[in-house]
C-alpha positions in Angstrom: -128.8 -9.4 -80.2 -126.3 -9.1 -77.6 -124.1 -12.0 -76.5 -123.2 -12.5 -72.9 -119.9 -10.8 -72.0 -120.3 -8.5 -74.9 -119.9 -4.9 -74.0 -120.9 -2.0 -76.0 -118.4 0.5 -77.3 -119.7 2.9 -74.8 -119.2 0.5 -71.9 -115.7 -0.2 -73.2 -114.8 3.4 -73.1 -116.0 3.6 -69.5 -113.8 0.6 -68.5 -110.8 2.0 -70.2 -111.3 5.3 -68.3 -111.5 3.6 -65.0 -108.4 1.7 -65.7 -106.5 4.8 -66.6 -107.6 6.7 -63.5 -106.7 3.8 -61.3 -103.2 3.7 -62.8 -102.9 7.5 -62.2 -103.9 7.1 -58.5 -101.4 4.3 -58.1 -98.6 6.4 -59.6 -99.4 9.4 -57.3 -99.4 7.1 -54.3 -95.9 5.9 -55.2 -94.7 9.5 -55.4 -96.2 10.5 -52.1 -94.8 7.4 -50.4 -91.3 8.1 -51.8 -91.4 11.7 -50.7 -92.4 10.6 -47.1 -89.5 8.1 -47.0 -87.0 10.7 -48.2 -88.3 13.4 -45.8 -88.1 11.0 -42.9 -84.5 10.1 -43.8 -83.5 13.8 -44.1 -85.1 14.6 -40.7 -83.4 11.6 -39.1 -80.0 12.6 -40.7 -80.2 16.2 -39.6 -81.3 15.3 -36.1 -78.5 12.7 -35.8 -75.9 15.2 -37.2 -77.1 18.0 -34.8 -76.9 15.6 -31.8 -73.4 14.5 -32.9 -72.2 18.1 -33.2 -73.7 19.0 -29.8 -71.8 16.1 -28.3 -68.4 17.0 -29.9 -68.3 20.8 -29.3 -67.9 22.2 -25.8 -70.6 24.4 -24.5 -69.6 28.1 -24.7 -71.1 30.7 -22.4 -71.5 34.1 -24.2 -71.4 37.1 -21.8 -72.7 40.3 -23.2 -71.0 43.5 -22.2 -72.6 45.4 -19.4 -74.5 48.4 -20.6 -73.0 51.4 -18.9 -75.2 53.5 -16.8 -75.8 56.9 -18.0 -73.4 59.3 -16.3 -75.0 61.8 -14.0 -73.5 65.0 -15.3 -74.3 68.0 -13.3 -74.1 71.5 -14.6 -71.2 73.6 -13.3 -71.4 77.0 -11.5 -68.4 79.2 -12.4 -67.1 81.9 -10.1 -64.5 84.3 -11.5 -62.6 86.2 -8.8 -60.2 89.0 -9.5 -57.8 89.0 -6.5 -57.9 92.2 -4.5 -55.0 93.7 -2.6 -54.3 92.1 0.8 -56.5 89.0 0.4 -55.3 85.4 0.9 -56.5 82.3 -0.9 -58.4 81.2 2.2 -60.2 84.6 2.3 -61.3 84.2 -1.3 -62.4 80.5 -1.2 -63.9 80.3 2.3 -67.4 81.5 1.2 -67.5 78.4 -1.1 -65.3 75.7 0.4 -64.5 74.2 3.8 -61.2 75.0 5.5 -60.2 71.4 5.2 -60.8 71.3 1.5 -58.9 74.6 1.0 -56.0 73.0 2.9 -56.1 70.0 0.6 -56.0 72.2 -2.4 -52.9 74.1 -1.0 -51.2 70.8 -0.3 -51.9 69.4 -3.8 -50.6 72.5 -5.6 -47.6 73.3 -3.4 -45.0 71.2 -5.4 -46.0 73.2 -8.5 -47.0 76.6 -7.1 -47.6 78.0 -3.6 -51.1 79.5 -3.6 -50.2 81.5 -0.5 -48.3 83.7 -2.9 -51.2 84.7 -5.2 -50.9 88.2 -6.6 -53.4 91.0 -6.6 -54.9 91.7 -10.0 -54.6 88.1 -11.2 -57.7 85.9 -11.7 -59.1 82.8 -9.9 -61.8 80.7 -11.6 -63.6 78.4 -9.2 -66.1 75.8 -10.6 -68.6 74.0 -8.4 -71.1 71.3 -9.1 -74.8 72.1 -8.9 -74.9 70.6 -5.4 -72.1 72.9 -4.3 -69.3 70.3 -4.4 -65.8 71.3 -5.6 -65.0 70.6 -9.3 -61.9 72.6 -10.2 -59.9 75.7 -9.5 -57.6 77.6 -11.9 -55.2 80.4 -11.0 -53.6 82.7 -13.6 -49.9 82.7 -12.8 -49.0 84.9 -15.7 -50.0 85.5 -19.3 -48.3 82.3 -20.4 -49.1 79.8 -17.7 -51.8 78.9 -15.2 -52.3 76.4 -12.3 -55.2 73.9 -12.6 -56.5 71.9 -9.6 -59.2 69.2 -10.3 -61.1 66.7 -8.2 -62.1 63.3 -9.6 -62.6 59.7 -8.5 -58.9 59.5 -7.8 -58.8 62.5 -5.6 -57.3 66.0 -6.0 -54.6 66.7 -8.5 -52.7 69.8 -9.7 -51.0 70.6 -13.0 -49.4 73.6 -14.7 -50.9 74.4 -18.1 -49.4 76.7 -20.8 -51.4 79.1 -22.9 -50.9 79.2 -26.7 -48.5 82.1 -27.7 -47.8 83.8 -31.0 -44.1 84.0 -31.7 -42.8 87.1 -33.6 -39.3 87.6 -35.0 -38.1 91.2 -34.1 -35.1 93.4 -34.9 -33.5 96.0 -32.7 -30.4 98.2 -33.1 -29.1 101.2 -31.2 -26.2 103.1 -29.8 -24.9 102.8 -26.2 -24.5 106.1 -24.3 -24.6 104.9 -20.8 -25.3 101.2 -20.0 -26.7 98.5 -22.2 -29.9 98.4 -20.1 -30.4 102.1 -20.5 -30.0 101.8 -24.3 -32.6 99.0 -24.6 -35.0 100.7 -22.2 -34.9 103.8 -24.4 -36.0 101.6 -27.2 -39.0 100.3 -25.2 -37.5 97.0 -24.2 -37.2 95.5 -20.8 -34.1 94.8 -18.6 -34.4 91.0 -19.3 -33.5 91.4 -22.9 -30.4 93.4 -22.1 -29.3 90.8 -19.5 -29.8 88.0 -22.0 -27.7 89.9 -24.6 -25.0 90.5 -22.0 -24.9 86.9 -21.1 -24.2 85.8 -24.7 -21.1 88.0 -24.9 -20.1 87.7 -21.2 -17.1 85.5 -22.2 -15.8 88.4 -24.4 -17.0 91.6 -22.8 -17.4 92.9 -19.3 -20.5 95.1 -19.7 -19.5 97.3 -16.8 -15.8 97.7 -17.5 -15.5 97.5 -21.3 -18.4 99.4 -22.7 -17.8 102.9 -24.1 -20.1 105.6 -25.2 -20.7 105.2 -29.0 -20.6 101.4 -28.9 -23.4 99.9 -31.0 -25.6 96.8 -31.0 -28.0 94.9 -33.1 -30.0 91.8 -32.4 -32.6 89.5 -34.0 -34.8 87.9 -31.3 -38.2 86.4 -30.5 -41.1 88.0 -28.7 -44.1 86.0 -27.5 -47.6 87.5 -27.7 -51.0 86.5 -26.5 -54.0 88.2 -28.0 -51.7 91.0 -29.4 -50.3 91.6 -25.9 -46.6 91.1 -25.1 -46.0 88.1 -22.8 -42.3 87.2 -22.8 -39.0 87.1 -24.7 -38.0 84.1 -26.6 -34.5 83.2 -27.9 -32.0 85.7 -29.2 -31.3 84.2 -32.7 -28.4 86.5 -33.7 -26.6 89.5 -32.2 -23.8 91.9 -32.8 -21.9 94.4 -30.6 -19.3 96.8 -31.8 -17.2 97.5 -28.7 -14.3 100.0 -28.9 -14.3 99.5 -32.7 -14.2 95.7 -32.6 -17.1 93.7 -33.9 -18.4 90.7 -32.0 -21.1 88.5 -33.5 -23.1 85.6 -32.1 -25.4 83.1 -33.9 -27.6 80.6 -32.1 -27.2 77.0 -33.3 -28.8 73.8 -32.0 -26.5 70.8 -32.1 -28.1 67.9 -34.1 -26.3 65.5 -31.8 -27.2 66.8 -28.4 -30.1 69.1 -29.1 -28.3 71.8 -27.0 -28.3 75.4 -28.2 -25.2 77.5 -28.0 -23.7 80.6 -29.7 -20.9 80.7 -32.2 -19.2 83.4 -34.3 -19.5 83.4 -38.1 -16.5 81.0 -38.4 -18.1 78.4 -36.0 -15.8 79.3 -33.1 -17.5 79.1 -29.7 -18.1 82.4 -27.9 -17.4 80.6 -24.6 -13.9 80.8 -23.0 -12.5 78.9 -20.1 -13.7 81.7 -17.8 -16.4 84.3 -17.8 -15.1 87.9 -17.8 -16.7 88.8 -14.5 -18.2 87.0 -11.5 -21.0 89.7 -11.2 -23.0 90.7 -14.3 -23.1 94.4 -13.4 -20.6 95.8 -10.9 -18.1 98.6 -10.5 -14.5 97.7 -10.1 -13.0 99.6 -7.1 -9.6 97.9 -6.8 -7.6 96.0 -9.3 -4.9 93.3 -9.2 -1.7 94.8 -7.8 1.6 93.7 -6.3 1.6 96.8 -4.0 -1.5 98.4 -2.6 -2.3 100.3 0.5 -4.6 98.1 2.6 -7.7 100.2 3.5 -7.8 98.8 7.1 -4.3 97.8 8.0 -2.8 100.9 6.3 0.2 99.1 5.1 1.3 98.3 1.5 1.0 94.8 0.4 0.0 92.8 -2.7 -3.7 92.6 -3.6 -4.1 89.5 -5.7 -7.7 90.0 -6.7 -10.2 92.4 -8.3 -12.7 94.1 -6.0 -16.2 94.5 -7.4 -18.5 96.9 -5.5 -22.1 95.9 -5.4 -25.1 96.1 -3.1 -25.4 93.5 -0.3 -27.2 90.4 -1.7 -26.1 90.8 -5.3 -25.7 87.3 -6.9 -22.2 86.0 -7.5 -21.7 83.5 -10.3 -19.1 80.8 -10.9 -16.9 82.0 -13.7 -16.2 78.4 -15.0 -17.3 74.8 -14.5 -15.7 73.4 -11.4 -15.8 71.6 -8.0 -16.3 73.4 -4.7 -13.3 72.6 -2.5 -14.1 75.0 0.3 -17.1 77.0 1.5 -16.9 78.6 4.9 -15.3 81.2 7.1 -11.6 82.0 6.3 -10.3 84.6 8.7 -9.9 88.1 7.2 -11.4 86.8 4.0 -14.8 86.3 5.7 -17.1 83.9 4.1 -15.3 82.4 1.1 -15.8 79.9 -1.7 -12.9 78.2 -3.5 -13.6 76.4 -6.8 -11.2 74.0 -8.6 -11.3 74.0 -12.4 -9.6 72.0 -15.1 -6.2 72.8 -16.5 -4.8 73.9 -13.1 -7.1 76.9 -12.4 -8.8 77.8 -9.1 -11.1 80.7 -8.3 -11.8 82.4 -5.0 -14.7 84.5 -3.9 -14.2 86.5 -0.7 -16.3 88.6 1.8 -19.6 87.0 0.9 -22.8 87.5 3.0 -23.9 83.9 2.5 -23.8 80.9 0.1 -26.3 79.8 -2.4 -28.3 76.7 -1.7 -26.3 73.5 -2.1 -22.9 75.2 -2.2 -20.6 73.1 0.0 -17.4 71.2 -0.3 -17.8 68.5 -3.0 -20.6 70.2 -4.9 -20.2 70.7 -8.7 -21.1 73.9 -10.4 -21.4 75.2 -14.0 -20.2 78.5 -15.3 -22.9 81.1 -14.6 -24.4 79.2 -11.6 -25.1 81.4 -8.6 -22.8 80.3 -5.8 -23.2 83.1 -3.2 -24.1 86.7 -2.5 -22.2 89.9 -2.0 -21.5 90.9 1.6 -19.0 92.6 3.8 -17.7 89.7 6.0 -14.2 89.6 7.3 -11.8 92.5 6.9 -14.0 94.8 4.7 -14.8 98.4 4.6 -18.1 97.9 2.7 -20.1 95.5 0.6 -18.0 94.1 -2.3 -16.6 90.9 -3.8 -12.9 90.2 -3.8 -12.4 87.8 -6.8 -9.2 85.9 -7.4 -7.7 83.3 -9.7 -4.7 81.0 -9.4 -3.0 79.1 -12.1 -1.1 76.1 -10.9 -1.0 77.6 -7.5 0.2 81.1 -8.6 -2.1 84.2 -8.5 -2.8 85.7 -11.9 -4.5 89.0 -13.0 -8.1 88.1 -13.9 -8.5 91.1 -16.1 -5.3 90.6 -18.1 -5.0 86.9 -18.5 -5.8 85.4 -21.9 -8.0 82.4 -21.5 -8.4 79.7 -24.2 -11.6 79.5 -26.1 -13.9 76.5 -25.8 -14.2 73.8 -28.4 -15.4 75.1 -31.8 -18.4 73.7 -33.7 -17.7 70.1 -34.9 -16.5 70.0 -38.5 -19.5 67.8 -39.6 -21.9 70.6 -38.6 -20.0 73.5 -40.0 -21.6 73.6 -43.5 -25.1 73.4 -42.0 -24.3 76.1 -39.5 -22.9 78.5 -42.2 -26.0 77.9 -44.4 -28.3 78.7 -41.5 -26.6 82.0 -40.5 -26.2 83.5 -44.0 -29.5 85.4 -43.8 -28.9 86.5 -40.2 -25.4 87.6 -41.0 -26.7 89.7 -43.9 -29.3 91.3 -41.7 -26.9 92.2 -39.0 -24.7 93.9 -41.5 -27.6 95.7 -43.2 -29.9 96.6 -40.2 -31.8 99.3 -42.1 -33.0 96.7 -44.7 -34.2 94.4 -41.9 -35.9 97.2 -40.0 -38.1 97.7 -43.1 -38.8 94.0 -43.4 -39.7 93.3 -39.8 -40.5 96.3 -37.8 -40.6 95.7 -34.1 
């Protein structure tokens, strides 16, 4: 019998199951509702914060760099021209360039090199764009330097370029039988090396007057090569001349203070004197200083207060010391004359000149060795020569006999460095055969 309200065990189980499932659904609803609330809050917060930041920060415009257009590079056509005899630059370039452009090239290069003076046998390299427009021109000036002319967006420009050279240290020694130039020529060297050597010792030796047969020389010097071909001489590093039994040595030293190179003997004394030995590098003395000489034109005896150097017309005349030009002009029987005033009360005079060097006029300053004029035969003169005179405190002195003071020696603070540098060179000059085996020229 079953009472009302009584439920079987089975029914009870069903009721319990329904209650549990209902509770589970309710719990899931709470979780979903909570998640929706939290998500909404986060979305609102982030939106509000983003809007706030947008209001606070100024707007920035970001500009991207322009992408460069690809350069239109045209291939070049190269024309190599070996300059024939008698042809001008216009003759060689006119088949490729207009006369106006050739004129522009000449104008651009003239401050550096005059292309109207191109030399036969040298090379021109002309480069043109594919459309025939001018790109560049190079001219081989010598084995060490070339002229380059280019055209770009800024117009036409010219520059001098140097070629890489190989520097070699060489040794040379020999005996003088005639002149120094002849002695070096016999050993295969050029006049320039002899003149450079003479210039170093010009304060001590007159290479026309003082040299004797049997004098000897030795030098260590630089030669520049390109592709095993001689290009030019470099510096003379050390040199020695034995003249009439007296040894003269010179060592090149660069001052750490000024960067200037000069020559000193082994004790550090300068080879320079107050005056050079001669106003002309190579000339023959035809008349010396004398208090009584028969004048070649007037045929009377009177003093000759100078030294006459015979030389061809146009031979360069150099200032024998640093000084100031006080006169440059015509001076009666002296012809065209230059007078220089020097320190310590000295003056030098140069007579019978053909003309003056550029810039030589009253007030100009010159250095020892500067070219100031050229040998002539102006005034009372029987032939081309230079009459060279010196006064000391207004009194004429004998240029060949006067003992001039040496220049300042090497500063004491550099003496130890100098002596350490020249030890090797000094040994080599004194033992030339040993060095000849070490560095054959």
